[in-house]
C-alpha positions as CSV (number, residue, x, y, z in Angstrom):
1,M,5.8,-2.0,-1.1
2,R,3.2,0.3,0.4
3,E,3.5,0.5,4.1
4,R,0.7,1.3,6.5
5,C,2.8,4.2,7.9
6,L,2.6,8.0,7.8
7,Y,5.8,10.0,7.5
8,V,4.8,13.0,9.5
9,E,6.7,16.1,8.2
10,N,8.3,18.4,10.7
11,N,5.8,21.1,9.9
12,V,3.0,18.9,11.3
13,G,4.8,18.0,14.5
14,R,6.0,15.3,16.8
15,R,2.9,15.6,19.0
16,F,0.7,14.6,16.1
17,T,2.9,11.6,15.5
18,K,2.7,10.5,19.2
19,A,-1.1,11.0,19.3
20,F,-1.7,9.1,16.1
21,N,0.4,6.2,17.3
22,L,-1.5,6.0,20.6
23,F,-4.5,4.8,18.6
24,H,-2.6,2.2,16.4
25,E,-5.0,-0.6,17.6
26,N,-7.9,1.4,16.2
27,H,-6.6,2.2,12.7
28,G,-3.7,-0.2,12.2
29,W,-1.3,2.4,11.0
30,D,2.0,3.7,12.4
31,A,3.5,7.2,12.1
32,V,7.2,8.2,12.0
33,F,8.4,11.7,12.5
34,Q,10.5,13.3,9.8
35,H,13.3,14.3,12.0
36,D,13.7,10.8,13.3
37,V,14.0,9.4,9.7
38,H,15.9,12.4,8.1
39,P,17.5,14.3,11.0
40,G,19.3,16.6,8.6
41,M,16.1,18.2,7.5
42,Q,16.6,21.2,9.9
43,R,19.9,22.2,8.1
44,P,19.9,24.1,4.8
45,Q,19.5,21.8,1.8
46,K,18.9,21.8,-1.9
47,G,15.2,21.2,-2.4
48,D,12.8,18.6,-1.2
49,V,12.9,16.2,-4.2
50,W,15.5,13.8,-2.6
51,W,13.5,13.1,0.5
52,I,10.1,12.9,-1.3
53,E,11.7,10.2,-3.5
54,D,13.1,8.5,-0.4
55,V,9.9,8.5,1.5
56,S,7.9,7.3,-1.5
57,K,10.4,4.5,-2.3
58,R,10.2,3.3,1.3
59,G,6.4,3.0,0.8
60,L,5.5,5.6,3.4
61,A,2.6,8.0,3.0
62,L,3.6,11.6,3.5
63,L,1.6,13.9,5.9
64,T,2.3,17.6,5.5
65,C,1.0,21.1,5.9
66,D,2.9,22.0,2.7
67,L,0.7,21.5,-0.3
68,A,3.1,23.6,-2.3
69,I,4.8,20.2,-3.0
70,V,2.2,19.4,-5.6
71,S,2.5,22.8,-7.3
72,T,6.3,22.6,-7.6
73,P,6.9,20.7,-10.9
74,Q,10.0,18.8,-9.7
75,E,8.4,17.7,-6.4
76,R,5.1,16.7,-8.1
77,R,7.2,14.7,-10.5
78,A,9.0,13.0,-7.6
79,L,5.6,11.8,-6.3
80,Q,4.5,10.7,-9.8
81,E,7.7,8.8,-10.5
82,N,7.8,7.0,-7.2
83,D,4.0,6.3,-6.7
84,G,4.0,8.7,-3.8
85,R,1.1,9.1,-1.5
86,L,0.6,12.5,0.1
87,V,-2.0,13.8,2.6
88,G,-1.9,17.5,2.9
89,F,-3.9,19.8,5.2
90,A,-6.1,22.3,3.3
91,N,-4.8,25.1,5.6
92,A,-1.2,25.2,6.6
93,Q,-2.2,27.2,9.7
94,Y,-4.2,24.4,11.3
95,D,-3.1,23.9,14.9
96,G,-2.4,20.4,16.2
97,W,-6.0,19.9,17.4
98,Q,-7.4,20.9,14.0
99,Q,-4.9,18.5,12.3
100,L,-6.0,15.6,14.5
101,R,-9.6,16.5,13.9
102,A,-9.1,16.6,10.1
103,I,-7.4,13.1,10.0
104,T,-9.7,11.4,12.5
105,T,-12.9,12.9,11.0
106,H,-12.0,11.8,7.5
107,W,-9.9,8.7,8.1
108,D,-12.5,6.4,6.6
109,Q,-12.2,8.2,3.3
110,I,-8.4,8.8,3.5
111,E,-7.3,5.3,4.3
112,P,-8.7,3.4,1.3
113,E,-7.1,6.0,-1.0
114,L,-3.7,5.4,0.7
115,V,-4.1,1.6,0.6
116,R,-5.0,1.8,-3.1
117,G,-1.6,3.3,-3.7
118,G,-0.1,6.2,-5.5
119,P,0.6,8.5,-7.0
120,V,-2.1,10.3,-5.1
121,V,-2.6,13.6,-3.3
122,I,-5.3,13.9,-0.7
123,K,-6.3,17.4,0.6
124,V,-7.9,17.2,4.0
125,Y,-10.1,19.7,5.8
126,A,-10.6,20.1,9.5
127,G,-14.4,20.6,9.1
128,A,-17.1,18.7,7.4
129,T,-15.7,19.2,3.8
130,P,-14.8,15.8,2.5
131,P,-11.2,15.2,1.4
132,V,-10.3,16.0,-2.2
133,V,-8.5,13.2,-3.9
134,D,-6.2,13.8,-6.9
135,R,-5.0,10.7,-8.6
136,L,-1.8,11.7,-10.4
137,E,-0.6,10.1,-13.6
138,S,2.3,7.8,-13.1
139,V,5.4,8.6,-15.1
C-alpha cells in the first residue's frame, strides 16, 4: 500500500520534516524522520539495501540528498523489487531552505508521480528546472 508519507533521510534533516508537516492541511502528506523510524542508522552498518527495502515495503516515499542510491546496483534493485519511490535533490549541498524551495516549487509535478507509484526516481532542483522523472523497470 502506498502511503502519502515521506521518509526523510537523516541527510535532509529533522527541520525539513517539521516544516513539511506544518503544512499537512495544504498538501495532505505526512513526513517521518529517518532516525525516528530507524534509530540505528547513525551506527556503522552493512549497506543501505535493508532500509530501502523496509521503507519501500511500508509504502513510504524516500526523500534524500543521496542520489548515489540509484547508481549503486544493489540499492537501485531494492527500489525496483519493492516498487520504491525516491525523491532526490539534484545537489546534495542544498541547504534546508533550498530543499524546501525545491519541494514546494515542484510539488505539483512531484506528487502525481508519487501517487502513481513506483518504482520511480524523481530528481528535484531548487530553481526553475522541472523535476526529472525516471520510471524504473519493476523486477
